[in-house]
C-alpha positions in Angstrom: -5.6 -2.4 3.4 -6.9 -1.7 -0.1 -9.1 -4.2 -1.9 -7.4 -3.8 -5.3 -6.1 -1.1 -7.7 -7.9 2.1 -7.7 -10.6 1.0 -5.5 -11.4 1.6 -1.6 -10.4 -0.3 1.4 -10.2 0.3 4.9 -7.9 1.7 7.6 -8.1 0.8 11.3 -6.6 3.1 13.8 -4.8 1.8 16.8 -7.8 3.1 19.0 -10.2 0.8 17.0 -11.6 3.6 14.6 -12.1 2.2 11.1 -12.2 4.6 8.3 -12.8 4.4 4.5 -9.6 4.6 2.2 -10.0 5.6 -1.6 -7.6 3.8 -3.9 -6.3 7.2 -5.1 -5.5 8.5 -1.5 -2.5 11.0 -1.5 0.5 9.3 0.3 4.1 9.9 1.2 6.8 7.3 0.7 9.8 6.5 3.0 11.8 9.3 1.5 9.1 12.0 1.9 8.2 12.1 -1.7 4.5 13.0 -2.3 2.4 10.8 -4.5 -1.1 11.0 -5.9 -3.1 8.5 -8.2 -0.9 5.4 -7.6 -1.2 2.8 -5.0 0.9 3.3 -1.7 4.0 1.3 -1.9 3.6 -0.1 1.8 0.4 -1.7 0.6 1.6 -3.7 -2.3 1.6 -7.5 -1.9 5.1 -9.3 -1.8 4.6 -9.6 -5.6 3.3 -6.1 -6.7 2.3 -7.3 -10.1 -0.8 -9.1 -8.6 -2.2 -5.9 -7.3 -3.8 -7.4 -4.2 -3.6 -6.6 -0.6 -0.2 -6.8 1.1 -1.7 -7.8 4.4 -4.3 -6.7 7.1 -1.1 -6.0 9.4 0.5 -3.3 7.1 1.2 -0.3 9.5 0.9 3.3 8.1 0.2 6.8 9.4 -3.1 8.2 8.3 -4.9 11.4 8.6 -8.6 11.5 8.4 -11.6 13.6 8.8 -15.2 13.2 9.6 -17.6 13.7 6.4 -21.3 14.6 7.1 -23.9 12.7 5.2 -27.0 14.7 3.9 -29.8 14.0 6.1 -27.6 13.2 9.2 -24.8 11.1 10.3 -21.2 11.1 9.3 -18.3 8.7 8.7 -14.4 8.9 8.9 -12.5 9.2 5.5 -8.6 8.9 5.2 -7.4 12.0 3.5 -3.6 11.0 3.3 -1.2 7.9 4.2 2.4 8.0 5.1 4.5 4.7 4.6 6.9 3.9 7.2 
């Protein structure tokens, strides 16, 4: 789920992990074409002109990594998405 064009949102894995998603995350469409800088097509609303969330139930494949925070701690960050 993204919160609007170019802003971040969240990804929740099947195992319950929630990770941050930047609005410009690299993604692959259904045909395997790589995209960068535009919103993943599988996260568009029914009316893509409104630029809002599709739904909390949109399923994607995502790759993420843990990012260390200066001073301690870390958080998961989505590095790429693949639309089904």
